[in-house]
C-alpha positions in Angstrom: 129.7 70.2 104.8 131.6 69.5 101.6 133.6 66.9 103.4 130.5 65.2 105.0 128.9 64.9 101.4 132.3 63.6 99.9 132.5 60.9 102.7 128.7 59.9 101.9 129.6 59.6 98.2 132.8 57.6 98.7 130.7 55.1 101.1 127.8 54.9 98.4 130.4 54.2 95.8 132.0 51.5 97.9 128.5 49.7 98.4 127.6 50.0 94.7 130.7 48.6 93.3 131.3 46.2 96.1 133.8 45.9 98.6 136.7 43.6 98.3 136.0 40.0 99.0 137.2 38.5 102.2 140.5 36.4 102.0 138.5 33.7 103.8 135.8 33.3 101.2 132.1 33.8 100.8 129.2 31.8 102.3 129.5 28.2 101.7 132.9 28.5 100.1 134.9 25.3 100.1 138.1 27.0 100.6 136.8 28.9 103.4 137.7 28.1 107.1 135.2 30.7 108.4 132.1 29.5 110.3 130.0 29.7 107.3 132.4 28.2 104.8 132.4 24.2 103.9 136.1 23.5 103.9 135.6 21.1 106.7 133.1 19.1 104.6 135.7 18.8 101.8 138.4 17.4 104.1 135.7 15.2 105.8 134.8 13.7 102.2 138.6 13.2 101.5 139.1 11.6 104.9 136.3 9.3 104.2 138.3 8.0 101.0 136.3 9.8 98.6 138.1 11.6 95.8 136.7 15.1 96.6 137.0 17.9 93.7 135.8 21.6 94.1 134.7 22.5 90.3 132.6 25.0 88.5 132.2 22.8 85.4 129.4 20.1 85.0 130.6 16.8 86.3 132.1 14.3 83.9 130.9 10.9 83.2 133.2 9.4 85.8 131.7 11.5 88.8 129.7 9.4 91.2 128.2 12.2 93.4 127.8 16.0 92.6 127.1 18.3 95.5 125.1 21.5 94.8 125.0 23.6 98.1 123.8 26.8 96.6 122.1 26.8 93.0 123.9 29.5 91.3 123.7 27.7 87.9 122.7 29.1 84.4 120.0 27.4 82.5 122.4 25.7 80.1 124.5 24.4 83.3 121.1 23.2 84.8 120.1 21.3 81.5 123.5 19.6 81.5 123.4 18.7 85.1 120.0 17.1 84.6 121.5 15.1 81.7 124.1 14.0 84.1 121.8 13.0 86.8 119.5 10.9 84.4 122.5 9.2 83.0 123.4 7.8 86.5 124.8 10.5 88.5 123.6 11.3 92.3 123.2 15.0 92.8 122.9 16.2 96.4 121.4 19.7 96.5 120.6 21.6 99.6 119.2 24.8 98.1 115.4 24.8 98.4 115.1 27.2 95.7 116.9 24.9 93.3 114.8 23.6 90.3 116.2 20.2 91.5 114.6 20.5 94.9 111.0 19.1 95.6 108.3 21.5 96.5 108.7 23.0 99.9 106.2 22.2 102.7 107.6 24.6 105.2 110.5 26.9 105.7 112.0 28.8 108.6 110.9 32.5 109.0 113.6 35.1 109.5 112.8 35.6 113.1 112.4 32.0 114.4 113.4 28.4 114.1 117.1 29.3 114.8 119.5 26.7 116.0 117.0 23.9 115.5 117.6 20.1 116.1 116.1 17.7 113.2 114.9 14.3 114.7 115.0 11.3 112.6 111.2 10.6 112.8 110.3 8.2 110.1 112.9 7.2 107.6 112.9 4.8 104.4 116.4 5.6 103.1 118.5 2.7 104.0 121.8 4.8 104.3 120.5 7.0 106.9 118.6 4.7 109.2 121.9 4.9 111.7 121.5 8.5 112.2 119.4 10.3 114.9 119.3 13.9 114.9 120.6 16.8 112.8 121.6 20.3 113.9 121.0 23.4 111.9 122.3 26.8 113.0 119.6 28.7 111.0 116.4 26.7 110.8 115.4 24.0 108.3 113.2 23.7 105.3 111.0 20.7 105.1 110.0 19.4 101.6 106.7 17.7 100.4 107.7 14.0 99.4 106.8 13.4 95.9 105.3 10.1 94.9 108.0 7.4 94.4 110.5 9.3 96.6 112.0 8.2 99.7 112.5 10.3 102.7 114.2 10.8 106.2 113.7 13.1 109.0 110.2 13.0 108.2 107.0 13.5 110.3 104.6 11.9 107.8 103.8 14.9 105.7 107.1 16.7 105.5 110.6 15.6 105.2 114.0 17.3 105.8 115.8 14.8 103.4 114.1 13.6 100.1 115.7 11.0 97.6 113.9 11.3 94.3 114.7 8.8 91.4 115.5 10.8 88.0 116.1 8.6 85.2 119.0 6.1 86.2 120.2 8.6 88.9 118.9 10.2 92.0 118.5 13.8 93.2 118.8 14.0 97.0 117.4 17.1 98.5 118.5 18.5 102.0 116.4 21.2 103.8 119.4 23.7 104.5 123.2 23.8 103.2 123.9 25.1 106.8 124.2 21.6 108.3 127.4 21.2 106.2 129.1 24.4 107.1 132.2 24.6 109.1 130.3 25.5 112.5 127.7 22.9 112.3 129.4 19.9 110.8 130.5 18.5 114.1 127.1 18.9 115.8 124.5 16.0 116.0 124.9 13.6 113.1 125.6 16.2 110.5 128.9 14.6 109.6 127.4 11.2 109.3 124.8 12.7 107.0 127.5 14.2 104.6 129.4 10.8 104.5 126.2 8.7 104.0 125.0 10.9 101.0 128.1 12.1 99.4 130.9 9.5 100.2 129.1 6.2 100.9 131.7 4.2 99.1 135.4 4.7 99.4 137.1 5.7 96.0 134.1 7.5 94.8 134.7 10.8 92.9 132.7 13.8 94.6 132.5 16.9 92.7 131.6 19.9 94.9 130.0 22.6 92.6 130.9 26.0 93.4 131.6 29.4 91.6 129.3 28.7 88.5 127.8 32.3 88.9 131.2 33.6 87.8 130.8 31.7 84.5 127.8 33.9 83.5 125.1 32.6 85.8 122.3 35.1 86.2 122.0 33.9 89.9 124.2 35.5 92.7 126.1 33.6 95.2 124.6 33.5 98.6 124.9 36.9 100.3 126.4 38.8 97.5 123.5 40.9 96.4 125.8 43.4 94.3 126.1 40.8 91.6 122.2 41.0 90.9 122.8 44.5 89.7 124.1 44.9 86.2 127.4 46.5 85.6 126.0 49.4 83.6 123.4 50.2 86.3 126.4 50.2 88.7 128.3 52.7 86.7 125.2 54.9 86.1 124.6 55.0 89.7 128.4 55.7 90.4 128.0 58.8 88.0 124.9 60.1 89.7 126.7 59.8 93.0 129.7 61.6 91.7 127.8 64.2 90.2 125.8 65.0 93.1 128.9 65.3 95.4 130.5 67.7 92.9 127.2 69.8 92.8 127.1 69.9 96.6 130.6 70.7 97.0 130.2 73.6 94.4 127.2 74.8 96.4 128.9 74.4 99.7 131.9 76.6 98.5 131.9 80.2 99.9 133.8 82.6 97.8 135.3 85.8 98.9 136.0 87.0 102.6 133.2 86.1 105.4 130.8 89.0 105.8 130.2 90.1 109.3 126.5 90.4 109.9 125.1 93.5 112.0 123.7 92.3 115.1 120.4 93.8 116.2 120.5 96.8 118.6 120.2 95.8 122.2 117.6 97.9 124.2 118.1 98.1 128.0 115.3 96.8 130.1 114.5 100.2 131.5 114.2 101.9 128.3 111.7 99.3 127.0 109.5 100.0 130.0 109.8 103.5 129.5 108.9 103.1 126.1 105.9 100.8 126.6 104.7 103.3 129.2 105.0 106.2 126.8 102.9 104.2 124.4 100.2 103.7 126.8 100.1 107.4 127.7 99.7 108.4 124.2 96.6 106.0 123.6 94.9 108.0 126.3 93.4 104.9 127.9 94.0 104.8 131.6 91.6 102.0 132.0 93.9 99.8 129.7 97.1 100.9 131.8 95.2 100.3 135.1 94.5 96.6 134.0 98.1 96.2 133.1 99.3 97.4 136.6 96.7 95.3 138.5 97.5 92.2 136.5 100.9 92.5 137.4 100.3 93.1 141.1 97.9 90.1 141.3 100.6 87.8 139.8 103.4 89.0 142.1 101.1 88.9 145.2 100.1 85.4 144.2 103.7 84.3 144.1 104.6 85.7 147.2 101.5 84.8 149.2 101.3 81.2 148.0 98.1 81.2 146.3 99.6 81.0 142.9 99.9 83.6 139.9 96.4 82.9 138.6 94.3 83.1 141.7 91.1 85.2 141.4 91.2 88.9 142.5 88.8 88.1 145.5 91.3 85.3 146.8 94.3 87.7 146.4 92.4 90.5 148.2 91.4 88.3 151.1 94.7 86.7 151.5 96.5 90.1 151.4 94.0 91.9 153.8 94.5 88.9 156.2 98.3 89.4 156.3 98.7 93.0 156.4 97.7 96.0 158.0 96.5 97.6 154.9 92.8 98.9 154.7 90.8 96.2 152.8 89.0 98.8 150.6 92.4 100.1 149.6 93.6 96.4 148.7 90.2 95.6 146.8 90.7 98.8 144.8 94.3 97.8 143.7 93.6 94.1 142.8 90.0 94.3 141.2 89.5 95.3 137.8 87.3 98.4 138.5 87.0 101.2 135.7 89.4 103.9 135.8 88.2 106.9 133.7 91.0 109.5 134.2 94.5 110.0 134.7 94.0 111.2 138.3 92.2 108.0 139.1 95.1 106.0 137.5 97.7 108.0 139.4 95.8 107.2 142.7 95.7 103.3 141.7 99.5 103.7 141.1 100.0 104.9 144.7 97.7 102.3 146.2 99.6 99.5 144.4 102.9 101.0 145.4 102.0 100.9 148.9 100.8 97.3 148.7 104.0 96.2 146.9 105.9 97.8 149.6 104.1 96.3 152.5 103.9 92.7 151.0 106.8 92.3 148.5 109.3 94.1 150.7 108.9 92.0 153.7 106.2 93.8 155.9 103.8 90.8 155.5 102.8 89.3 158.9 
């Protein structure tokens, strides 16, 4: 028991403190080669002639495009990034929870819209007119197109891509970052969308923003729920788990030699029957003893003759009389609950019952 509790405590501590991060990175990690990483995106941008840089700093004035796949920025970082856009930068944001994204018109449910293809539909963004469909492995959010904004992959009221002028720059919102992951980048026109938005002209500098939450952002990176819990709370929970484990171990420890418990006295079946009979004899109630004997006889006859243990006394008497040579009045006296007022009558009933049992239960039935 103590070992089980200790194992549970260790598991809880591991979950609270956080397991070591995978060497392949987290979701949307530009250095990860896993299916949910985005290293292929960085390599694609570099192959397209862009100077792609992964950074956790606000883009400098020489950066042409910034890519924000998951908005984990602090308030001050957001304000600086907004100033950079207004000064003429282009921000591609793929997180519909971001303050840079337009209002959401519809979003996928946890149980539907998986592996969805997004058709181009109507499109008034010139750089995207040559694209036809996109593939998202986890569904796609559609935005409401604000006044003065352009859109693509739209159906009139909703759009998967929205371009909103902001100062001298632009904010381009994409419905999901999953179209840029390693597993989906080669599907549909996902790669074409990435190049058209992030590296439209060779030689442009593209800053892929990642890891800002490690610099004090209150937001957690995608999938890392442990970062939402303050360190003090984690330590407090760890102390509670350890204290509970020690208490359970102390309570489960059994000091001294094992104590052999005395087993109840086993009473032989014959002795139990004899004791029950003696109790009935002491009550001086022959009629009660007769009911016990008749009930047992009817149950046994019902089982043997095929009428069931709960058949009525009349049915048992009728079937028994038809299958034996015993007198019918003897059988009826034995199975019917007639009054028995003396020990002599009880003894006579016992003889009748014994005769019937010998005849029927010992194979003398017809």
